[in-house]
C-alpha positions in Angstrom: 135.1 106.0 85.4 131.5 106.8 83.5 129.2 108.0 86.2 125.7 106.8 84.9 123.2 109.2 86.4 120.3 107.1 89.0 117.2 105.4 87.8 114.8 104.3 89.9 113.1 101.5 87.6 110.0 101.7 90.1 109.9 105.3 90.7 111.5 107.1 87.9 110.1 110.8 88.3 109.0 112.2 91.6 105.9 112.2 91.0 105.7 108.4 90.7 107.5 108.1 94.2 104.3 110.6 95.0 101.9 108.7 93.6 103.2 105.6 95.6 103.7 107.4 98.7 100.0 108.2 98.8 99.1 105.2 97.4 100.6 103.5 100.1 99.2 105.7 102.5 95.6 105.4 101.7 96.1 102.0 101.1 97.2 101.8 105.1 94.9 103.8 106.1 91.6 103.3 104.2 91.9 100.1 102.2 93.1 97.9 104.8 91.0 98.2 107.9 87.6 97.1 105.5 89.3 94.4 103.9 88.1 91.2 105.6 85.1 92.6 106.0 83.4 93.2 102.3 85.4 89.8 101.2 83.9 87.8 103.4 80.5 89.5 103.1 80.3 89.4 98.9 80.3 93.0 98.7 82.1 95.8 96.9 82.4 99.7 99.0 81.5 102.1 97.3 82.3 104.6 99.6 85.6 103.6 99.4 85.6 103.7 95.3 83.9 107.0 95.9 87.3 108.3 98.2 89.6 106.6 96.1 88.6 108.9 93.2 88.9 111.6 95.6 93.1 110.7 94.8 92.4 111.6 90.9 93.2 107.6 90.5 89.4 107.1 88.0 91.1 108.7 85.2 95.2 107.2 86.1 95.8 107.6 82.4 93.3 109.9 80.6 94.9 113.8 79.3 94.1 116.4 82.3 91.8 118.0 79.7 88.6 115.1 80.5 89.5 114.9 84.0 92.1 112.8 84.0 95.7 112.8 85.6 97.4 112.3 82.3 99.5 109.7 83.4 102.1 106.7 82.2 101.8 102.9 82.2 104.2 103.3 85.4 101.4 105.3 87.0 99.0 102.7 86.3 100.9 99.9 87.6 102.3 100.7 91.1 98.7 101.9 92.1 97.4 98.4 91.0 100.3 97.1 92.8 99.7 99.2 96.0 95.6 98.7 96.5 97.1 94.7 95.7 99.0 94.4 98.8 96.1 95.0 100.6 92.5 93.7 98.4 92.7 92.4 95.6 89.4 92.5 95.2 88.8 96.1 95.6 91.8 96.5 92.7 90.0 94.5 90.3 87.0 96.5 90.7 89.4 99.8 90.6 91.1 98.4 87.3 87.4 96.9 85.9 86.7 100.9 86.1 89.4 103.0 84.9 91.1 99.9 82.2 89.1 98.6 80.9 86.3 101.2 80.6 87.7 104.9 81.2 91.1 104.2 79.4 89.2 102.7 76.4 87.7 105.0 76.2 90.0 108.1 76.5 92.3 106.2 73.3 89.0 105.2 71.4 86.2 107.5 71.6 85.1 110.2 69.8 85.4 114.0 71.0 82.5 114.2 71.8 82.4 110.5 73.6 85.2 111.8 75.5 84.4 115.3 76.4 79.9 113.6 77.8 81.3 110.7 79.5 84.8 111.1 80.7 84.4 113.3 83.4 81.9 112.0 85.2 83.8 108.3 85.4 87.3 110.3 86.3 85.5 111.7 88.6 84.2 108.9 90.0 80.8 110.7 89.9 80.0 107.3 87.3 81.3 103.6 87.5 81.6 101.4 84.3 82.2 98.1 83.7 83.7 96.6 80.2 81.1 93.5 78.7 83.1 91.1 77.1 83.0 87.8 78.1 79.7 85.3 77.4 77.9 82.1 79.4 79.8 79.9 76.3 82.6 82.2 75.2 85.7 83.5 77.0 88.9 83.8 75.3 87.4 82.9 71.3 86.5 86.4 71.2 85.5 85.8 67.6 83.3 82.7 68.8 80.7 86.0 71.0 76.8 86.0 69.7 76.0 89.0 70.9 74.4 92.0 67.9 74.1 94.6 67.7 71.6 95.7 64.3 71.9 99.6 62.8 68.0 100.4 63.0 67.4 104.2 62.6 69.2 106.6 64.6 69.5 103.6 67.1 71.4 100.2 66.8 69.3 97.0 68.6 71.5 95.4 71.2 71.1 91.6 71.7 72.9 89.3 73.6 74.3 88.4 77.6 78.1 89.2 79.2 78.8 87.1 82.1 81.8 87.3 84.1 81.9 90.8 84.1 83.2 93.2 87.3 81.4 96.5 88.3 78.5 94.3 86.4 76.4 95.3 89.7 77.2 98.3 92.5 75.2 96.6 94.8 72.8 93.5 97.0 69.6 94.7 94.5 71.5 94.0 91.1 72.0 97.8 90.5 74.0 97.7 87.2 76.5 100.1 86.7 76.8 103.9 84.9 78.4 103.1 81.9 79.5 99.7 79.9 81.5 99.2 77.2 80.1 96.4 75.7 81.8 93.9 72.6 78.8 92.8 70.1 79.0 91.8 66.5 77.5 94.0 63.5 78.0 91.7 60.2 80.9 89.6 58.4 83.5 91.0 56.1 84.9 88.3 54.2 84.1 86.0 55.7 85.3 87.3 59.3 82.7 88.9 62.2 82.8 92.0 62.6 83.0 93.2 66.4 82.0 96.7 67.0 81.8 98.4 70.8 79.2 100.6 72.6 78.2 102.3 75.2 75.3 101.7 76.8 74.3 104.3 79.9 72.1 102.7 82.9 68.3 103.3 82.3 68.6 102.5 78.8 65.1 100.3 77.7 66.2 96.2 77.2 69.9 96.3 79.8 69.7 95.1 82.8 71.8 92.6 85.3 71.3 88.9 84.9 72.6 87.6 88.2 75.4 88.1 90.1 77.4 85.4 90.9 77.9 84.8 94.1 80.3 82.0 96.4 83.5 82.9 93.9 86.5 81.8 95.5 88.2 84.3 95.4 88.1 88.7 94.7 85.1 88.7 96.6 85.0 92.2 97.5 84.9 93.1 93.0 81.0 92.6 92.4 80.4 90.4 89.1 77.4 89.9 87.0 75.8 88.9 83.7 74.5 91.6 81.9 71.6 91.2 79.8 70.6 93.0 76.3 67.2 92.4 74.6 66.4 94.7 72.3 68.8 97.8 73.5 68.5 100.7 72.2 71.9 102.4 71.8 72.1 105.5 69.7 74.2 105.5 67.0 76.3 108.1 68.3 77.1 105.4 70.8 79.4 102.7 68.7 83.0 103.8 69.6 84.8 104.3 66.0 83.5 102.8 62.7 81.2 99.0 62.2 84.4 96.6 63.0 86.9 98.4 65.0 86.6 96.5 67.9 89.3 94.1 67.4 92.0 97.1 67.6 90.4 98.7 70.4 90.8 95.3 71.7 93.9 94.5 71.2 95.4 97.6 72.3 93.4 97.9 75.2 94.5 94.5 76.5 97.9 95.6 76.8 97.7 98.0 79.7 94.6 95.3 81.0 97.1 92.6 81.3 100.1 94.9 82.3 97.9 95.6 85.8 96.4 92.4 86.6 99.9 91.5 86.3 100.9 94.6 88.9 98.1 93.4 91.1 100.4 89.6 91.0 103.1 92.3 92.3 101.9 93.5 95.2 99.8 90.0 96.1 103.5 88.3 96.1 104.7 91.4 98.2 102.8 91.5 100.7 102.5 87.5 101.3 106.1 87.9 101.2 106.1 90.5 104.2 103.8 88.3 106.1 106.0 84.7 106.1 109.4 86.5 106.7 107.6 88.7 109.7 106.1 85.2 111.5 109.6 82.9 110.5 111.4 85.6 112.6 108.6 86.2 115.3 107.9 82.0 115.9 110.2 79.6 117.9 110.3 76.0 116.8 112.2 73.7 118.5 113.8 76.6 120.7 115.1 78.5 117.2 113.0 81.0 115.3 111.0 79.5 112.1 114.1 81.2 109.9 116.7 79.0 110.8 115.4 76.2 109.3 116.3 75.3 106.0 112.4 74.6 104.4 111.6 77.6 105.9 114.1 79.6 104.3 113.6 77.7 101.1 110.6 79.7 101.2 111.1 82.3 102.1 113.9 82.6 99.5 112.4 81.3 96.4 109.3 83.6 97.4 111.9 86.9 97.7 114.0 86.4 94.4 110.7 84.8 92.6 109.0 88.5 93.1 111.6 90.9 92.7 112.5 89.2 89.0 108.5 89.9 88.2 108.3 93.1 90.1 111.0 93.8 87.9 109.9 92.9 84.2 106.7 94.4 84.3 108.2 97.7 85.4 110.5 97.5 82.5 107.8 96.7 80.4 105.6 99.5 82.0 108.4 101.6 80.7 108.7 100.2 77.1 104.3 100.3 76.8 102.9 103.5 75.2 99.5 103.8 76.2 98.8 105.9 72.7 99.6 102.6 70.8 98.9 99.6 70.2 102.6 97.5 70.1 104.0 95.5 72.9 101.8 92.8 73.5 104.4 90.3 73.4 105.8 91.2 77.1 101.8 92.6 78.1 101.4 88.7 77.6 105.3 88.2 79.5 104.4 89.4 82.5 100.8 88.1 83.0 101.8 84.9 82.3 105.0 84.7 84.5 103.4 87.3 87.1 99.9 85.8 88.1 101.9 82.3 88.7 104.1 83.7 90.8 102.6 85.5 93.5 99.9 82.1 93.8 102.5 80.5 94.4 104.3 82.7 96.8 100.5 83.0 98.6 100.8 79.4 98.8 104.3 79.3 100.4 103.6 81.6 102.7 99.9 79.8 104.0 102.3 76.7 104.7 105.4 78.9 105.9 102.2 80.2 108.2 100.6 76.9 109.1 97.6 76.8 110.7 97.6 80.2 110.6 97.9 81.3 107.6 94.8 78.6 106.8 92.7 81.5 108.4 91.3 84.7 107.6 93.0 86.9 109.8 96.3 86.7 109.0 95.5 87.4 104.8 97.2 85.3 103.0 94.7 82.7 103.1 92.6 85.6 100.9 95.8 86.7 98.8 95.9 83.6 98.2 92.5 82.8 97.1 92.7 86.1 94.7 95.5 84.9 92.8 94.1 82.7 91.5 91.6 84.4 89.3 94.9 86.5 88.0 95.5 83.4 86.3 92.0 83.4 84.4 91.3 86.9 83.9 92.1 89.6 81.1 93.4 86.1 79.2 94.3 83.0 80.4 97.6 81.4 80.9 96.5 79.8 77.9 95.8 82.4 75.6 99.4 84.1 76.8 101.7 81.5 75.7 99.8 81.1 72.7 100.6 84.7 71.7 103.7 85.1 73.0 104.7 82.0 70.6 103.0 83.2 67.7 104.8 86.3 68.3 107.8 85.3 67.8 107.2 83.1 65.1 106.5 86.6 63.6 109.7 88.7 65.0 112.3 85.7 66.1 114.7 89.3 66.2 114.1 90.4 69.8 115.4 87.5 71.3 119.1 88.5 70.2 121.3 90.5 72.1 
């Protein structure tokens, strides 16, 4: 008989296992007690963010020489799943910082930029964001109207960025400390050249427009409009060369979409836990709710869908090399599958709990509201469907056994 070495897809090493245990404890003791309050107030918990930074989470994928933890995509997935099992809004703020800014900078920045900025954002001293979407531009990235024109030792940046998570950190519209901004720097062969810039708080011409309130979900993360009016950005803050940003963007979208899918896992897992416990404890007609076939369908389907998506997410994480582009097919695939799954599971949890599921005390109504954003942010479902179809045309052999 052949004996296979034991392998845990979800905790492949002792380091991953310890990370999950640490995150589970942190989530239970620090994240869960504040989740309801900050969702209702629509406020970002800056103090909690600083506590998370003390665990070394902010530079989870950054090499240790720059102040990071030097871990892999699986570690990033673990963090996002655990945080989202309690507070997806807070997890989204973390993602915007650690994945959209910090990981992007670590992968694409110059040595000078990494030495200057990464220690501050990895320690949590600085809070960061990424600005790509605009008031009239989302999925159509090349349709952006923000521009940057080189003049001497500066670029003059003009434009507005919309729906920016961590764009502001408080009610006074204080901007985040560092934002990675995409803007056009001309065109070549009839196609726009999109470039990346690091803009620091206090830079002339950079300010917060409106703080976006009354969101359906993810209320514990601040969302804002960022305005750049003749904003003077040092040439040294250009990432790479003019026109490099599409490569940077596509590469970083893979880890972004993977971790958004991981957030969906946290939402689904918590929803299954809640509905299962309620169905055991609540009785109707003299029997526990889980005796009835209608309830069994909600719980059974939810558990199976969650486990199927979880396997896909962690398998994709195992195969994703953070240091290079190359797995867009499955980073789109996991987000397409997991996000809708989490919304549906949270919806079933509300149904199982009935009136109790409809109020904030039982958590699932917040999870349901938060889950919807995952089908939109970081790429819409329709964008993933388009990308997957096109990638399968280019490489149909991935379907071969």
